[in-house]
C-alpha positions in Angstrom: 88.2 72.4 111.7 90.9 74.6 109.7 89.1 76.4 106.3 90.8 76.8 103.2 90.8 80.7 102.8 91.2 82.8 99.6 91.6 87.1 100.5 90.9 89.1 97.4 92.4 92.5 97.8 95.6 94.6 97.4 98.6 93.2 98.7 102.2 93.6 98.5 103.6 94.8 96.6 100.7 97.0 96.2 100.8 99.7 98.8 99.0 101.3 101.6 96.2 101.1 104.2 93.8 98.6 102.4 97.2 96.2 101.4 98.3 96.4 105.2 94.7 95.2 106.4 94.8 92.4 103.9 98.4 90.9 104.9 97.3 91.3 108.6 93.8 89.4 108.7 95.8 86.8 106.6 98.2 86.3 108.9 95.6 86.1 111.5 93.7 83.2 109.7 96.6 81.5 109.7 97.8 82.2 113.1 94.1 80.2 114.2 95.8 77.1 111.6 93.6 78.1 108.9 95.3 78.0 105.6 94.9 81.9 103.8 96.5 82.8 100.6 96.0 86.3 98.9 95.1 86.9 95.5 96.2 90.4 94.7 95.7 92.9 91.9 98.5 92.6 88.5 96.9 95.6 87.9 94.7 97.7 90.3 94.3 101.2 88.7 95.0 102.4 85.5 97.9 105.2 86.1 95.3 107.9 85.0 93.2 106.8 87.9 95.4 106.8 90.4 96.3 109.8 92.1 99.3 109.1 94.4 102.7 108.8 92.5 103.0 105.4 93.0 101.1 102.4 93.2 104.0 100.2 94.5 105.6 99.6 98.0 109.7 100.4 98.6 109.2 97.9 101.6 110.6 94.1 102.0 107.5 91.7 101.0 105.5 91.1 104.4 107.3 87.6 105.8 105.1 84.3 105.8 102.1 85.1 103.2 101.9 83.5 99.9 100.1 86.1 97.4 98.9 85.4 93.8 100.0 88.7 92.1 96.9 87.6 89.2 93.9 90.5 89.1 93.9 92.7 86.2 90.9 95.7 87.1 90.5 96.4 83.2 90.9 93.3 81.4 87.7 90.7 81.4 89.6 87.6 79.9 91.0 87.9 83.0 89.0 88.4 85.1 87.1 84.6 83.7 90.6 83.2 83.9 90.6 83.9 87.3 87.5 83.3 88.2 87.9 79.5 87.0 91.5 79.8 88.5 89.5 79.8 91.7 86.9 77.7 90.8 88.9 74.9 90.8 91.0 75.6 93.4 87.9 75.0 95.3 88.6 76.9 98.9 86.4 76.5 101.9 85.7 80.5 101.7 86.4 83.9 100.1 86.7 87.2 101.7 87.0 90.2 99.8 87.3 93.6 99.7 85.0 96.3 98.4 85.9 99.6 98.7 85.2 101.0 95.7 82.4 100.5 92.9 85.5 100.8 89.9 86.3 97.4 91.5 82.7 96.2 90.8 83.1 94.3 87.2 86.2 92.5 87.9 85.1 90.9 90.9 82.0 90.4 90.9 82.3 88.5 87.9 85.7 86.3 89.4 83.2 85.4 92.0 80.4 84.5 89.5 82.8 81.5 88.0 83.7 80.7 91.5 80.1 79.9 92.4 80.0 77.6 90.1 81.9 75.4 92.1 78.6 74.5 94.5 81.8 75.0 97.2 82.6 77.6 98.4 81.4 80.1 100.5 82.5 84.8 100.0 81.5 87.2 102.0 82.9 90.6 101.1 84.6 93.0 103.8 82.6 96.2 102.5 84.4 98.8 103.6 82.3 101.3 101.3 78.9 100.9 98.9 78.1 104.4 98.7 81.6 105.8 97.9 82.6 109.2 99.5 83.3 110.6 96.0 80.2 109.6 93.7 80.8 108.4 90.2 78.1 107.6 87.3 77.8 104.2 87.5 78.7 103.0 90.6 74.8 102.2 92.0 74.1 99.4 88.7 78.4 98.4 89.5 78.1 98.0 93.3 74.7 95.8 92.7 76.8 93.8 90.4 79.3 92.8 93.0 76.7 92.7 95.8 74.7 90.2 94.3 78.0 87.6 93.8 78.4 87.4 97.0 76.8 85.1 100.5 77.2 87.4 102.9 78.5 90.9 104.7 80.8 92.4 107.1 80.5 96.1 107.4 83.0 98.6 110.0 80.6 101.3 110.8 77.0 101.5 111.1 76.8 104.0 108.4 78.2 101.5 105.8 76.1 99.1 107.4 72.8 100.9 106.7 74.0 101.3 102.8 74.5 97.8 102.2 71.1 96.9 103.9 69.6 99.8 100.4 70.6 97.0 98.1 71.0 93.6 100.0 67.9 93.8 102.7 68.0 89.8 103.7 71.4 88.4 103.6 73.5 87.8 106.5 75.5 90.6 107.8 77.9 91.6 111.1 78.9 94.6 112.3 82.6 94.5 113.7 85.1 97.1 115.0 88.1 97.7 112.7 91.0 95.7 114.3 94.5 97.2 115.3 97.0 98.4 113.1 99.5 96.5 114.9 101.7 95.8 112.2 104.0 98.7 112.3 106.1 97.7 115.0 106.1 98.9 118.8 105.6 102.5 119.6 108.8 104.6 119.9 109.5 107.4 122.8 108.1 110.6 121.7 112.1 112.1 122.0 113.2 109.4 119.7 110.5 109.8 117.6 111.1 113.8 117.0 115.0 112.7 116.3 114.5 111.3 113.5 111.7 112.8 111.9 114.0 116.1 112.8 111.1 117.9 114.7 111.3 120.3 117.7 111.2 117.9 120.9 110.3 121.5 123.2 106.7 122.3 121.1 102.8 120.5 120.8 102.1 118.6 118.2 98.9 117.6 116.1 99.2 115.3 113.7 96.9 115.0 110.3 98.0 111.4 109.1 97.1 109.5 105.9 95.8 110.0 102.3 94.4 114.3 101.6 91.4 114.1 100.1 88.4 116.9 100.1 85.9 114.9 102.8 89.1 114.3 105.0 88.5 117.9 106.3 92.8 118.9 105.8 90.7 122.8 104.8 89.1 123.1 108.0 91.9 122.5 110.0 93.7 124.8 108.0 90.9 127.6 109.2 91.1 125.9 112.8 94.5 127.0 112.9 93.8 130.5 111.5 91.1 130.6 114.5 93.4 129.5 117.0 96.1 132.4 115.3 93.5 135.3 115.8 91.5 134.0 119.3 94.0 131.9 121.0 97.5 133.5 120.6 98.9 131.2 123.7 98.1 128.3 121.3 101.0 129.3 118.7 103.8 127.5 119.3 101.7 124.3 118.5 102.7 122.9 115.5 100.6 120.7 113.1 102.6 117.9 111.7 100.5 117.1 107.9 101.1 113.7 106.8 100.7 111.8 103.8 100.5 112.1 100.1 97.8 114.4 98.2 95.2 112.5 96.3 93.8 115.6 94.8 95.4 118.4 93.4 97.4 120.1 95.8 97.8 124.0 94.8 94.4 125.0 95.9 96.1 123.8 99.9 98.7 125.4 98.9 97.2 128.4 98.1 95.4 128.5 101.5 98.3 128.2 103.6 99.5 131.1 102.0 95.9 132.9 102.2 95.5 132.4 105.8 99.1 132.9 106.7 99.9 129.4 108.5 103.1 128.6 106.9 104.9 128.7 110.6 102.8 126.6 112.5 102.4 123.9 109.8 105.0 120.9 109.2 104.2 119.3 105.8 105.1 115.5 104.8 103.0 115.2 102.0 105.0 112.3 100.5 103.7 108.7 100.6 104.8 107.4 104.5 106.3 104.1 104.3 105.0 101.0 106.4 108.1 101.5 108.6 108.0 105.0 109.2 105.2 104.9 110.4 105.8 104.1 113.9 107.9 107.5 114.5 104.5 109.8 112.9 102.8 108.4 115.8 105.3 108.4 117.8 106.4 112.0 117.7 102.6 113.2 118.1 101.0 114.5 121.2 97.1 114.1 119.8 95.6 113.2 116.2 93.1 114.6 114.4 91.2 113.4 112.4 88.8 116.7 111.0 86.7 114.7 108.7 83.7 116.6 106.8 81.9 112.5 106.3 83.4 109.1 107.0 82.4 105.4 107.6 84.8 103.5 109.2 88.5 105.2 109.4 91.8 103.2 109.3 93.9 105.8 111.4 91.6 105.2 114.3 92.8 101.6 115.3 96.3 103.1 113.8 96.1 105.7 117.3 94.9 102.7 119.3 97.8 100.6 118.4 100.2 103.6 119.6 98.2 105.3 122.3 97.7 108.6 121.0 94.4 110.2 122.0 92.3 111.8 119.4 90.7 114.6 118.0 88.3 113.7 115.2 84.9 115.2 113.9 81.2 114.5 115.0 80.8 112.6 111.6 80.0 108.5 110.7 81.3 106.1 113.5 84.4 108.1 114.8 82.3 109.8 117.8 81.2 106.1 118.1 85.6 104.7 118.1 86.7 108.0 119.9 84.6 108.1 123.5 84.5 112.2 124.3 86.9 113.6 127.2 88.3 109.4 127.3 90.3 108.5 124.4 90.1 111.4 122.4 88.2 114.6 122.0 84.6 114.9 119.5 83.8 118.3 117.5 81.9 119.4 115.2 83.2 119.6 111.4 83.9 123.3 111.3 86.9 125.6 112.6 85.8 127.5 115.5 85.1 123.9 116.7 87.9 122.5 115.7 89.6 124.8 117.5 88.4 124.9 120.8 88.8 121.2 120.5 92.7 121.4 120.2 92.8 124.2 122.7 90.5 121.3 125.4 93.4 118.7 124.3 96.1 120.4 125.7 94.5 122.1 128.8 93.3 117.8 129.5 96.7 116.6 128.7 97.7 113.7 127.3 98.5 111.7 129.9 94.9 112.1 131.0 93.6 110.0 127.8 96.3 106.8 128.1 94.4 105.1 131.1 91.4 105.1 128.5 93.2 104.2 125.2 94.5 101.0 127.0 91.4 99.7 128.1 89.4 101.1 125.0 92.1 99.0 122.7 91.2 95.5 123.9 88.0 95.9 121.8 90.1 95.9 118.8 91.0 92.3 118.1 91.6 90.7 115.0 90.3 87.3 116.5 87.1 88.6 116.7 87.0 90.2 112.8 87.4 86.4 111.7 85.6 85.1 114.1 82.5 87.2 112.6 83.9 86.6 109.1 83.7 82.8 109.5 80.5 83.4 111.5 78.6 85.6 109.2 79.8 83.1 106.3 78.5 79.7 107.7 81.7 78.2 108.8 81.5 78.2 112.4 78.7 78.3 114.9 
């Protein structure tokens, strides 16, 4: 029986991985015969809290989606107004994204108003419960939000464990982060490199996504120094860093200078538009995630979609998502181990990993996520 769904979370004209995910999830619900609309943010972050250059996309709007730009994250009167609007709308299901305690007050208040209709089931997709960067107030804000939900979906074991410290009994299900298959079809390597003005004849290792401390870009830079000093045969490898700084860029530039690795780096440290993503993935031989800590990663399903092997560190759910010496390599989050894994990858060669990638990626379907949401919300057997 078709279900009326409201998805609460970032969406166009906001940009970034959360917005892309929400739009793809709404499409999955609609493709299954349900009706899904998105309630997004008129103000997501105050400008002083946003670390990037702009919160808005330059891409055209997604086709076939109904998006209401309604939620102001810092205006309590707006929270009550939106809550009343959704209470009266009376959807069968609300799916709400939770990735940052800052959103806890707004979302928790909206959902408490909705629950007064005694009809709508509320399922939260908890990307993070305990955030990567901790701030005062995180725990009470998270607790306030979680109390307003009926059930939960997580995409990593760590987040599930964190969730259970707050909500030990409510229904919850862990699923794999689905493939990001909404960035177009793969583009041949030669075409991708031509598009980005990259060398055709040199190996390329790609670090992709927003640059934040926990993602370990500085560890990668140290690993490049190790390669330079101990393995001179690696001097032709180029490291493509593609993504916007979400923290101060100056320490990274200083590190590059001090290590003397600028000749092996290609820095594209601006925001990568959705329409350009396929070229960056297409240009790479391998995607590297040298994270210090992790829950799930949106880069992993992106790499699966474009059939790119991965080098990941042994943190969070990354080793589970990237079976070692099948779809990629797992190393420790320290420069020597990262450097050795880079060498090992090129010893094996990209083609070694492709058959394993094609088998493994079949696990990452959007229908599995929608089915899990419906089941945990009590709307499907």
